py3Dmol code that shows the C-alpha trace and the ligand (Angstrom):
import py3Dmol

protein = """\
ATOM      1  CA  UNK A   1      47.600  29.738  84.014  1.00  0.00           C
ATOM      2  CA  UNK A   2      47.742  28.210  87.458  1.00  0.00           C
ATOM      3  CA  UNK A   3      45.243  30.398  89.299  1.00  0.00           C
ATOM      4  CA  UNK A   4      42.430  32.746  88.440  1.00  0.00           C
ATOM      5  CA  UNK A   5      43.851  35.886  90.107  1.00  0.00           C
ATOM      6  CA  UNK A   6      44.559  38.839  87.843  1.00  0.00           C
ATOM      7  CA  UNK A   7      48.078  38.408  86.474  1.00  0.00           C
ATOM      8  CA  UNK A   8      49.140  42.035  86.280  1.00  0.00           C
ATOM      9  CA  UNK A   9      52.220  43.920  87.435  1.00  0.00           C
ATOM     10  CA  UNK A  10      51.407  46.857  89.675  1.00  0.00           C
ATOM     11  CA  UNK A  11      53.862  49.659  90.239  1.00  0.00           C
ATOM     12  CA  UNK A  12      51.837  52.700  91.222  1.00  0.00           C
ATOM     13  CA  UNK A  13      49.915  53.500  94.367  1.00  0.00           C
ATOM     14  CA  UNK A  14      46.752  54.152  92.340  1.00  0.00           C
ATOM     15  CA  UNK A  15      46.939  50.729  90.711  1.00  0.00           C
ATOM     16  CA  UNK A  16      47.661  49.149  94.070  1.00  0.00           C
ATOM     17  CA  UNK A  17      44.631  50.828  95.646  1.00  0.00           C
ATOM     18  CA  UNK A  18      42.483  49.353  92.879  1.00  0.00           C
ATOM     19  CA  UNK A  19      43.605  45.869  93.939  1.00  0.00           C
ATOM     20  CA  UNK A  20      41.404  44.611  96.751  1.00  0.00           C
ATOM     21  CA  UNK A  21      43.655  42.462  98.937  1.00  0.00           C
ATOM     22  CA  UNK A  22      40.601  40.832 100.509  1.00  0.00           C
ATOM     23  CA  UNK A  23      39.577  39.387  97.145  1.00  0.00           C
ATOM     24  CA  UNK A  24      42.954  37.792  96.350  1.00  0.00           C
ATOM     25  CA  UNK A  25      43.182  34.006  96.333  1.00  0.00           C
ATOM     26  CA  UNK A  26      44.318  32.647  99.702  1.00  0.00           C
ATOM     27  CA  UNK A  27      47.627  30.796  99.862  1.00  0.00           C
ATOM     28  CA  UNK A  28      48.617  28.067 102.295  1.00  0.00           C
ATOM     29  CA  UNK A  29      51.926  28.912 103.969  1.00  0.00           C
ATOM     30  CA  UNK A  30      54.784  26.418 103.566  1.00  0.00           C
ATOM     31  CA  UNK A  31      55.433  24.319 106.683  1.00  0.00           C
ATOM     32  CA  UNK A  32      58.946  23.042 105.960  1.00  0.00           C
ATOM     33  CA  UNK A  33      62.359  24.510 105.297  1.00  0.00           C
ATOM     34  CA  UNK A  34      65.015  23.667 102.716  1.00  0.00           C
ATOM     35  CA  UNK A  35      68.625  24.494 103.594  1.00  0.00           C
ATOM     36  CA  UNK A  36      71.853  23.824 101.691  1.00  0.00           C
ATOM     37  CA  UNK A  37      74.833  22.470 103.608  1.00  0.00           C
ATOM     38  CA  UNK A  38      77.684  24.991 103.782  1.00  0.00           C
ATOM     39  CA  UNK A  39      80.529  22.565 102.954  1.00  0.00           C
ATOM     40  CA  UNK A  40      81.763  24.613  99.986  1.00  0.00           C
ATOM     41  CA  UNK A  41      80.782  28.073 101.233  1.00  0.00           C
ATOM     42  CA  UNK A  42      83.402  30.791 100.702  1.00  0.00           C
ATOM     43  CA  UNK A  43      83.833  34.273  99.267  1.00  0.00           C
ATOM     44  CA  UNK A  44      85.675  34.362  95.951  1.00  0.00           C
ATOM     45  CA  UNK A  45      84.521  37.410  94.001  1.00  0.00           C
ATOM     46  CA  UNK A  46      82.522  40.529  94.924  1.00  0.00           C
ATOM     47  CA  UNK A  47      78.860  40.258  93.908  1.00  0.00           C
ATOM     48  CA  UNK A  48      77.494  42.765  96.405  1.00  0.00           C
ATOM     49  CA  UNK A  49      79.010  45.561  98.547  1.00  0.00           C
ATOM     50  CA  UNK A  50      79.176  43.406 101.696  1.00  0.00           C
ATOM     51  CA  UNK A  51      81.592  40.990 100.016  1.00  0.00           C
ATOM     52  CA  UNK A  52      84.184  43.718  99.439  1.00  0.00           C
ATOM     53  CA  UNK A  53      87.467  42.767 101.136  1.00  0.00           C
ATOM     54  CA  UNK A  54      86.133  39.384 102.296  1.00  0.00           C
ATOM     55  CA  UNK A  55      87.655  37.063  99.709  1.00  0.00           C
ATOM     56  CA  UNK A  56      89.078  34.115 101.607  1.00  0.00           C
ATOM     57  CA  UNK A  57      87.844  35.538 104.939  1.00  0.00           C
ATOM     58  CA  UNK A  58      85.260  32.897 105.853  1.00  0.00           C
ATOM     59  CA  UNK A  59      85.911  30.790 108.953  1.00  0.00           C
ATOM     60  CA  UNK A  60      84.245  27.607 107.672  1.00  0.00           C
ATOM     61  CA  UNK A  61      84.049  25.852 111.049  1.00  0.00           C
ATOM     62  CA  UNK A  62      82.308  28.873 112.510  1.00  0.00           C
ATOM     63  CA  UNK A  63      80.027  29.111 109.469  1.00  0.00           C
ATOM     64  CA  UNK A  64      79.046  25.453 109.880  1.00  0.00           C
ATOM     65  CA  UNK A  65      78.274  25.932 113.577  1.00  0.00           C
ATOM     66  CA  UNK A  66      76.108  28.994 112.805  1.00  0.00           C
ATOM     67  CA  UNK A  67      74.262  27.057 110.102  1.00  0.00           C
ATOM     68  CA  UNK A  68      73.606  24.149 112.505  1.00  0.00           C
ATOM     69  CA  UNK A  69      72.209  26.499 115.126  1.00  0.00           C
ATOM     70  CA  UNK A  70      69.900  28.129 112.573  1.00  0.00           C
ATOM     71  CA  UNK A  71      68.720  24.696 111.433  1.00  0.00           C
ATOM     72  CA  UNK A  72      68.066  23.661 115.038  1.00  0.00           C
ATOM     73  CA  UNK A  73      66.108  26.904 115.572  1.00  0.00           C
ATOM     74  CA  UNK A  74      63.781  26.128 112.653  1.00  0.00           C
ATOM     75  CA  UNK A  75      63.267  22.604 113.984  1.00  0.00           C
ATOM     76  CA  UNK A  76      62.620  23.814 117.531  1.00  0.00           C
ATOM     77  CA  UNK A  77      59.880  26.095 116.195  1.00  0.00           C
ATOM     78  CA  UNK A  78      58.224  23.075 114.555  1.00  0.00           C
ATOM     79  CA  UNK A  79      59.510  23.513 110.982  1.00  0.00           C
ATOM     80  CA  UNK A  80      61.267  20.348 109.759  1.00  0.00           C
ATOM     81  CA  UNK A  81      64.390  21.018 107.687  1.00  0.00           C
ATOM     82  CA  UNK A  82      65.360  19.191 104.493  1.00  0.00           C
ATOM     83  CA  UNK A  83      68.971  19.527 103.376  1.00  0.00           C
ATOM     84  CA  UNK A  84      70.323  19.737  99.849  1.00  0.00           C
ATOM     85  CA  UNK A  85      74.058  18.981  99.800  1.00  0.00           C
ATOM     86  CA  UNK A  86      76.265  21.897  98.771  1.00  0.00           C
ATOM     87  CA  UNK A  87      78.157  21.295  95.521  1.00  0.00           C
ATOM     88  CA  UNK A  88      81.867  21.842  94.867  1.00  0.00           C
ATOM     89  CA  UNK A  89      82.422  25.032  92.875  1.00  0.00           C
ATOM     90  CA  UNK A  90      79.115  26.560  94.047  1.00  0.00           C
ATOM     91  CA  UNK A  91      80.382  28.803  96.832  1.00  0.00           C
ATOM     92  CA  UNK A  92      77.089  30.716  97.222  1.00  0.00           C
ATOM     93  CA  UNK A  93      74.741  27.737  96.990  1.00  0.00           C
ATOM     94  CA  UNK A  94      74.182  27.863 100.763  1.00  0.00           C
ATOM     95  CA  UNK A  95      71.970  30.918 100.136  1.00  0.00           C
ATOM     96  CA  UNK A  96      68.925  28.768  99.387  1.00  0.00           C
ATOM     97  CA  UNK A  97      66.552  31.722  98.950  1.00  0.00           C
ATOM     98  CA  UNK A  98      67.778  32.619  95.488  1.00  0.00           C
ATOM     99  CA  UNK A  99      67.645  29.704  93.036  1.00  0.00           C
ATOM    100  CA  UNK A 100      63.887  29.099  93.004  1.00  0.00           C
ATOM    101  CA  UNK A 101      60.416  30.445  93.695  1.00  0.00           C
ATOM    102  CA  UNK A 102      58.101  27.699  94.981  1.00  0.00           C
ATOM    103  CA  UNK A 103      54.326  28.140  94.974  1.00  0.00           C
ATOM    104  CA  UNK A 104      50.991  26.335  94.801  1.00  0.00           C
ATOM    105  CA  UNK A 105      48.756  26.041  91.750  1.00  0.00           C
ATOM    106  CA  UNK A 106      44.965  26.409  91.752  1.00  0.00           C
ATOM    107  CA  UNK A 107      44.652  22.721  92.717  1.00  0.00           C
ATOM    108  CA  UNK A 108      47.021  23.260  95.672  1.00  0.00           C
ATOM    109  CA  UNK A 109      49.824  21.274  94.030  1.00  0.00           C
ATOM    110  CA  UNK A 110      53.359  22.584  94.481  1.00  0.00           C
ATOM    111  CA  UNK A 111      55.375  24.025  91.612  1.00  0.00           C
ATOM    112  CA  UNK A 112      58.749  25.710  91.506  1.00  0.00           C
ATOM    113  CA  UNK A 113      59.817  28.469  89.141  1.00  0.00           C
ATOM    114  CA  UNK A 114      63.549  28.271  88.446  1.00  0.00           C
ATOM    115  CA  UNK A 115      65.681  31.420  88.672  1.00  0.00           C
ATOM    116  CA  UNK A 116      67.922  32.911  86.032  1.00  0.00           C
ATOM    117  CA  UNK A 117      70.754  34.175  88.175  1.00  0.00           C
ATOM    118  CA  UNK A 118      72.770  37.243  87.214  1.00  0.00           C
ATOM    119  CA  UNK A 119      76.264  35.971  88.057  1.00  0.00           C
ATOM    120  CA  UNK A 120      77.710  33.092  86.007  1.00  0.00           C
ATOM    121  CA  UNK A 121      79.217  31.566  89.141  1.00  0.00           C
ATOM    122  CA  UNK A 122      75.717  31.254  90.642  1.00  0.00           C
ATOM    123  CA  UNK A 123      73.914  30.045  87.503  1.00  0.00           C
ATOM    124  CA  UNK A 124      75.186  26.511  87.994  1.00  0.00           C
ATOM    125  CA  UNK A 125      73.449  26.285  91.399  1.00  0.00           C
ATOM    126  CA  UNK A 126      70.011  26.181  89.793  1.00  0.00           C
ATOM    127  CA  UNK A 127      70.399  22.704  88.248  1.00  0.00           C
ATOM    128  CA  UNK A 128      71.096  21.217  91.689  1.00  0.00           C
ATOM    129  CA  UNK A 129      67.920  22.757  93.110  1.00  0.00           C
ATOM    130  CA  UNK A 130      65.964  21.707  90.038  1.00  0.00           C
ATOM    131  CA  UNK A 131      66.951  18.089  90.620  1.00  0.00           C
ATOM    132  CA  UNK A 132      65.993  18.326  94.293  1.00  0.00           C
ATOM    133  CA  UNK A 133      62.537  19.758  93.573  1.00  0.00           C
ATOM    134  CA  UNK A 134      61.959  17.250  90.749  1.00  0.00           C
ATOM    135  CA  UNK A 135      62.757  14.410  93.122  1.00  0.00           C
ATOM    136  CA  UNK A 136      60.292  15.864  95.649  1.00  0.00           C
ATOM    137  CA  UNK A 137      57.303  15.961  93.311  1.00  0.00           C
ATOM    138  CA  UNK A 138      57.271  19.622  92.351  1.00  0.00           C
ATOM    139  CA  UNK A 139      56.199  20.697  88.891  1.00  0.00           C
ATOM    140  CA  UNK A 140      59.144  22.561  87.320  1.00  0.00           C
ATOM    141  CA  UNK A 141      58.458  25.912  85.630  1.00  0.00           C
ATOM    142  CA  UNK A 142      61.013  27.867  83.640  1.00  0.00           C
ATOM    143  CA  UNK A 143      61.141  31.331  82.164  1.00  0.00           C
ATOM    144  CA  UNK A 144      61.113  31.307  78.356  1.00  0.00           C
ATOM    145  CA  UNK A 145      64.538  32.909  78.053  1.00  0.00           C
ATOM    146  CA  UNK A 146      67.737  32.713  80.119  1.00  0.00           C
ATOM    147  CA  UNK A 147      68.285  36.464  79.849  1.00  0.00           C
ATOM    148  CA  UNK A 148      65.129  37.215  81.863  1.00  0.00           C
ATOM    149  CA  UNK A 149      66.830  37.655  85.205  1.00  0.00           C
ATOM    150  CA  UNK A 150      65.071  36.487  88.360  1.00  0.00           C
ATOM    151  CA  UNK A 151      66.664  35.561  91.689  1.00  0.00           C
ATOM    152  CA  UNK A 152      63.884  33.587  93.353  1.00  0.00           C
ATOM    153  CA  UNK A 153      62.879  34.583  96.842  1.00  0.00           C
ATOM    154  CA  UNK A 154      65.828  36.933  97.094  1.00  0.00           C
ATOM    155  CA  UNK A 155      63.568  39.330  95.193  1.00  0.00           C
ATOM    156  CA  UNK A 156      60.111  37.735  94.852  1.00  0.00           C
ATOM    157  CA  UNK A 157      58.318  37.496  98.199  1.00  0.00           C
ATOM    158  CA  UNK A 158      54.870  35.974  98.685  1.00  0.00           C
ATOM    159  CA  UNK A 159      52.404  38.168 100.539  1.00  0.00           C
ATOM    160  CA  UNK A 160      51.516  36.357 103.807  1.00  0.00           C
ATOM    161  CA  UNK A 161      48.557  34.068 103.167  1.00  0.00           C
ATOM    162  CA  UNK A 162      47.791  35.432  99.684  1.00  0.00           C
ATOM    163  CA  UNK A 163      48.554  34.694  96.048  1.00  0.00           C
ATOM    164  CA  UNK A 164      50.297  38.023  95.546  1.00  0.00           C
ATOM    165  CA  UNK A 165      54.009  38.602  95.016  1.00  0.00           C
ATOM    166  CA  UNK A 166      56.120  41.579  96.081  1.00  0.00           C
ATOM    167  CA  UNK A 167      58.850  41.791  93.460  1.00  0.00           C
ATOM    168  CA  UNK A 168      62.081  43.723  93.988  1.00  0.00           C
ATOM    169  CA  UNK A 169      64.048  44.744  90.900  1.00  0.00           C
ATOM    170  CA  UNK A 170      66.966  46.826  89.743  1.00  0.00           C
ATOM    171  CA  UNK A 171      70.007  44.791  90.740  1.00  0.00           C
ATOM    172  CA  UNK A 172      69.522  41.026  90.410  1.00  0.00           C
ATOM    173  CA  UNK A 173      66.017  40.730  88.948  1.00  0.00           C
ATOM    174  CA  UNK A 174      64.768  42.697  85.917  1.00  0.00           C
ATOM    175  CA  UNK A 175      61.517  44.649  86.156  1.00  0.00           C
ATOM    176  CA  UNK A 176      60.464  43.182  82.791  1.00  0.00           C
ATOM    177  CA  UNK A 177      60.788  39.610  84.095  1.00  0.00           C
ATOM    178  CA  UNK A 178      57.783  40.207  86.343  1.00  0.00           C
ATOM    179  CA  UNK A 179      55.413  40.653  83.363  1.00  0.00           C
ATOM    180  CA  UNK A 180      56.324  37.117  82.334  1.00  0.00           C
ATOM    181  CA  UNK A 181      56.195  35.713  85.880  1.00  0.00           C
ATOM    182  CA  UNK A 182      52.744  37.254  86.547  1.00  0.00           C
ATOM    183  CA  UNK A 183      51.348  35.660  83.380  1.00  0.00           C
ATOM    184  CA  UNK A 184      53.092  32.325  83.960  1.00  0.00           C
ATOM    185  CA  UNK A 185      51.954  31.937  87.589  1.00  0.00           C
ATOM    186  CA  UNK A 186      48.658  33.773  87.184  1.00  0.00           C
ATOM    187  CA  UNK A 187      49.322  36.011  90.180  1.00  0.00           C
ATOM    188  CA  UNK A 188      49.524  39.784  90.490  1.00  0.00           C
ATOM    189  CA  UNK A 189      52.977  41.185  91.277  1.00  0.00           C
ATOM    190  CA  UNK A 190      53.715  44.480  93.004  1.00  0.00           C
ATOM    191  CA  UNK A 191      56.995  45.715  91.543  1.00  0.00           C
ATOM    192  CA  UNK A 192      59.307  47.561  93.940  1.00  0.00           C
ATOM    193  CA  UNK A 193      62.344  49.400  92.593  1.00  0.00           C
ATOM    194  CA  UNK A 194      65.428  48.971  94.774  1.00  0.00           C
ATOM    195  CA  UNK A 195      67.324  52.246  94.655  1.00  0.00           C
ATOM    196  CA  UNK A 196      70.669  51.384  96.284  1.00  0.00           C
ATOM    197  CA  UNK A 197      73.106  48.543  95.774  1.00  0.00           C
ATOM    198  CA  UNK A 198      73.431  48.099  99.552  1.00  0.00           C
ATOM    199  CA  UNK A 199      69.911  46.648  99.336  1.00  0.00           C
ATOM    200  CA  UNK A 200      70.464  44.576  96.227  1.00  0.00           C
ATOM    201  CA  UNK A 201      67.794  41.950  96.953  1.00  0.00           C
ATOM    202  CA  UNK A 202      64.307  42.711  98.257  1.00  0.00           C
ATOM    203  CA  UNK A 203      64.929  40.340 101.156  1.00  0.00           C
ATOM    204  CA  UNK A 204      67.663  42.659 102.480  1.00  0.00           C
ATOM    205  CA  UNK A 205      65.185  45.479 103.106  1.00  0.00           C
ATOM    206  CA  UNK A 206      61.664  44.047 103.413  1.00  0.00           C
ATOM    207  CA  UNK A 207      60.526  41.362 105.834  1.00  0.00           C
ATOM    208  CA  UNK A 208      56.892  40.278 105.648  1.00  0.00           C
ATOM    209  CA  UNK A 209      55.637  39.043 109.016  1.00  0.00           C
ATOM    210  CA  UNK A 210      51.875  38.507 108.737  1.00  0.00           C
ATOM    211  CA  UNK A 211      48.903  39.892 106.813  1.00  0.00           C
ATOM    212  CA  UNK A 212      49.080  43.254 108.590  1.00  0.00           C
ATOM    213  CA  UNK A 213      52.702  43.523 109.712  1.00  0.00           C
ATOM    214  CA  UNK A 214      55.979  43.972 107.836  1.00  0.00           C
ATOM    215  CA  UNK A 215      59.402  45.513 108.458  1.00  0.00           C
ATOM    216  CA  UNK A 216      60.967  47.873 105.945  1.00  0.00           C
ATOM    217  CA  UNK A 217      64.148  49.847 105.355  1.00  0.00           C
ATOM    218  CA  UNK A 218      62.688  53.061 103.880  1.00  0.00           C
ATOM    219  CA  UNK A 219      65.959  54.184 102.206  1.00  0.00           C
ATOM    220  CA  UNK A 220      65.920  51.127  99.955  1.00  0.00           C
ATOM    221  CA  UNK A 221      62.758  52.134  98.036  1.00  0.00           C
ATOM    222  CA  UNK A 222      61.440  54.946  95.906  1.00  0.00           C
ATOM    223  CA  UNK A 223      58.430  56.994  97.069  1.00  0.00           C
ATOM    224  CA  UNK A 224      55.897  54.965  95.092  1.00  0.00           C
ATOM    225  CA  UNK A 225      57.183  51.665  96.458  1.00  0.00           C
ATOM    226  CA  UNK A 226      57.136  52.895 100.024  1.00  0.00           C
ATOM    227  CA  UNK A 227      53.606  54.258  99.573  1.00  0.00           C
ATOM    228  CA  UNK A 228      52.389  50.864  98.322  1.00  0.00           C
ATOM    229  CA  UNK A 229      53.967  49.117 101.309  1.00  0.00           C
ATOM    230  CA  UNK A 230      52.280  51.557 103.713  1.00  0.00           C
ATOM    231  CA  UNK A 231      48.978  50.957 101.962  1.00  0.00           C
ATOM    232  CA  UNK A 232      49.329  47.164 102.218  1.00  0.00           C
ATOM    233  CA  UNK A 233      50.652  46.840 105.770  1.00  0.00           C
ATOM    234  CA  UNK A 234      48.912  49.037 108.352  1.00  0.00           C
ATOM    235  CA  UNK A 235      51.607  47.956 110.774  1.00  0.00           C
ATOM    236  CA  UNK A 236      54.797  48.843 108.883  1.00  0.00           C
ATOM    237  CA  UNK A 237      57.784  48.784 111.238  1.00  0.00           C
ATOM    238  CA  UNK A 238      60.791  50.857 110.176  1.00  0.00           C
ATOM    239  CA  UNK A 239      64.255  49.367 110.388  1.00  0.00           C
ATOM    240  CA  UNK A 240      66.946  52.026 110.862  1.00  0.00           C
ATOM    241  CA  UNK A 241      69.379  51.852 107.914  1.00  0.00           C
ATOM    242  CA  UNK A 242      72.277  51.406 110.359  1.00  0.00           C
ATOM    243  CA  UNK A 243      70.692  48.193 111.720  1.00  0.00           C
ATOM    244  CA  UNK A 244      69.908  46.907 108.236  1.00  0.00           C
ATOM    245  CA  UNK A 245      73.499  47.507 107.119  1.00  0.00           C
ATOM    246  CA  UNK A 246      75.247  46.426 110.324  1.00  0.00           C
ATOM    247  CA  UNK A 247      73.008  43.557 111.463  1.00  0.00           C
ATOM    248  CA  UNK A 248      71.032  42.569 108.359  1.00  0.00           C
ATOM    249  CA  UNK A 249      67.824  43.321 110.289  1.00  0.00           C
ATOM    250  CA  UNK A 250      65.938  43.530 106.975  1.00  0.00           C
ATOM    251  CA  UNK A 251      66.847  39.914 106.291  1.00  0.00           C
ATOM    252  CA  UNK A 252      64.862  38.623 109.259  1.00  0.00           C
ATOM    253  CA  UNK A 253      62.656  35.588 108.725  1.00  0.00           C
ATOM    254  CA  UNK A 254      59.144  35.446 110.168  1.00  0.00           C
ATOM    255  CA  UNK A 255      57.683  32.009 110.885  1.00  0.00           C
ATOM    256  CA  UNK A 256      54.093  31.320 111.805  1.00  0.00           C
ATOM    257  CA  UNK A 257      53.284  35.054 111.705  1.00  0.00           C
ATOM    258  CA  UNK A 258      54.731  35.461 115.192  1.00  0.00           C
ATOM    259  CA  UNK A 259      58.348  34.327 115.502  1.00  0.00           C
ATOM    260  CA  UNK A 260      61.017  36.566 113.957  1.00  0.00           C
ATOM    261  CA  UNK A 261      64.489  35.070 113.545  1.00  0.00           C
ATOM    262  CA  UNK A 262      67.283  37.548 112.992  1.00  0.00           C
ATOM    263  CA  UNK A 263      70.977  38.245 113.485  1.00  0.00           C
ATOM    264  CA  UNK A 264      71.660  39.813 116.922  1.00  0.00           C
ATOM    265  CA  UNK A 265      72.348  43.458 117.673  1.00  0.00           C
ATOM    266  CA  UNK A 266      69.517  45.386 115.975  1.00  0.00           C
ATOM    267  CA  UNK A 267      68.361  46.864 119.267  1.00  0.00           C
ATOM    268  CA  UNK A 268      65.846  49.426 117.979  1.00  0.00           C
ATOM    269  CA  UNK A 269      64.275  46.985 115.547  1.00  0.00           C
ATOM    270  CA  UNK A 270      64.055  44.285 118.197  1.00  0.00           C
ATOM    271  CA  UNK A 271      62.334  46.579 120.675  1.00  0.00           C
ATOM    272  CA  UNK A 272      59.844  47.661 117.989  1.00  0.00           C
ATOM    273  CA  UNK A 273      59.074  44.012 117.234  1.00  0.00           C
ATOM    274  CA  UNK A 274      58.734  43.065 120.895  1.00  0.00           C
ATOM    275  CA  UNK A 275      56.442  46.054 121.475  1.00  0.00           C
ATOM    276  CA  UNK A 276      54.101  44.417 118.944  1.00  0.00           C
ATOM    277  CA  UNK A 277      54.107  41.193 120.954  1.00  0.00           C
ATOM    278  CA  UNK A 278      56.283  39.375 118.416  1.00  0.00           C
ATOM    279  CA  UNK A 279      58.734  36.681 119.529  1.00  0.00           C
ATOM    280  CA  UNK A 280      62.262  37.670 118.465  1.00  0.00           C
ATOM    281  CA  UNK A 281      64.915  34.955 118.287  1.00  0.00           C
ATOM    282  CA  UNK A 282      68.488  36.047 117.621  1.00  0.00           C
ATOM    283  CA  UNK A 283      70.836  33.696 115.762  1.00  0.00           C
ATOM    284  CA  UNK A 284      74.392  34.677 114.827  1.00  0.00           C
ATOM    285  CA  UNK A 285      75.013  34.695 111.053  1.00  0.00           C
ATOM    286  CA  UNK A 286      78.217  36.754 111.005  1.00  0.00           C
ATOM    287  CA  UNK A 287      80.123  34.472 108.595  1.00  0.00           C
ATOM    288  CA  UNK A 288      77.308  34.667 106.030  1.00  0.00           C
ATOM    289  CA  UNK A 289      77.040  38.448 106.367  1.00  0.00           C
ATOM    290  CA  UNK A 290      80.579  38.611 104.945  1.00  0.00           C
ATOM    291  CA  UNK A 291      78.956  37.324 101.754  1.00  0.00           C
ATOM    292  CA  UNK A 292      75.946  39.654 101.958  1.00  0.00           C
ATOM    293  CA  UNK A 293      73.381  37.283 103.450  1.00  0.00           C
ATOM    294  CA  UNK A 294      71.744  36.383 106.755  1.00  0.00           C
ATOM    295  CA  UNK A 295      68.777  34.372 108.066  1.00  0.00           C
ATOM    296  CA  UNK A 296      66.252  34.838 105.260  1.00  0.00           C
ATOM    297  CA  UNK A 297      68.861  34.122 102.575  1.00  0.00           C
ATOM    298  CA  UNK A 298      69.902  30.837 104.163  1.00  0.00           C
ATOM    299  CA  UNK A 299      66.658  28.947 103.656  1.00  0.00           C
ATOM    300  CA  UNK A 300      63.789  28.269 101.250  1.00  0.00           C
ATOM    301  CA  UNK A 301      60.299  27.693 102.618  1.00  0.00           C
ATOM    302  CA  UNK A 302      58.811  24.578 101.017  1.00  0.00           C
ATOM    303  CA  UNK A 303      55.647  22.478 101.070  1.00  0.00           C
TER     304      UNK A 303
END
"""
ligand_1 = """\
12
LIG
N 76.881 36.204 98.035
C 75.510 36.034 97.674
C 75.217 36.858 96.439
O 75.698 37.954 96.340
C 74.590 36.404 98.783
C 73.154 36.110 98.516
C 72.286 36.499 99.647
N 70.976 36.057 99.439
C 69.858 36.796 99.589
N 68.711 36.211 99.460
N 69.919 38.089 99.759
O 74.529 36.462 95.548
"""
view = py3Dmol.view(width=600, height=400)
view.addModel(protein, "pdb")
view.setStyle({"model": 0}, {"cartoon": {"style": "trace"}})
view.addModel(ligand_1, "xyz")
view.setStyle({"model": 1}, {"stick": {}})
view.zoomTo()
view.show()
């Protein structure tokens, strides 16, 4: 075990209430970003509803320009960006949120848990990320069996500042995988069932901003999941489903607990964020939305 926190999976409000967030081990937030260059990005098959009808529809020059602007935005906010080169034949590798789950052990050393991706075409991406993290001094952790599905930070989100994971399941990640992950990492996991395939990854419908603030698409969760989120985040901002579907507002990325980077056009969500004093930065990700991803999907936070 890497930490001393209680490694249990929680999926009821009663169990969640018994967990005292204040007593959880603190976690240093990552201060760098890993992105994957979009050289081989395209849509080939349909892995999520957004990809329907978009095979061959990516404008690669436009996609590259959008990626560069996102990278420059991270850098401008003071987060240096490392780049892993995209690999031929890995058309979705640019979505750097999915192949791994990086964390810190009890001695504050970085590790990375490798994903077991659902789609065969994405499984080959993981070896490239493994090599990158190995070369950068991370301890590599693997699940004991390849059929335990886990899609990294697409589904497993660290609670801001704490050694606690919010774990989405039902489409890409299996609920049962979290029992193994909790024991392996020694951290409690709050399991959230995703009820519709429009919100196939947790990062399409939940955006954690700081220890008290998060954004959520209520329609994506069951009643128990939503109740646990309300319990955890006194300041839970609702994203209208139309803005989550049309603008990927649920896939916003918060940096430094204050800046929120998101695709433009989610007017209600943006005004709710600004009313809280948060700094909203809009960056166009339209080419990536054709593949079912936006800002959060296009990066991995690293140490
Ligand atoms: N086309 C990719 C897939 O379906 C998109 C992944 C988006 N990533 C994310 N973290 N939601 O797998």
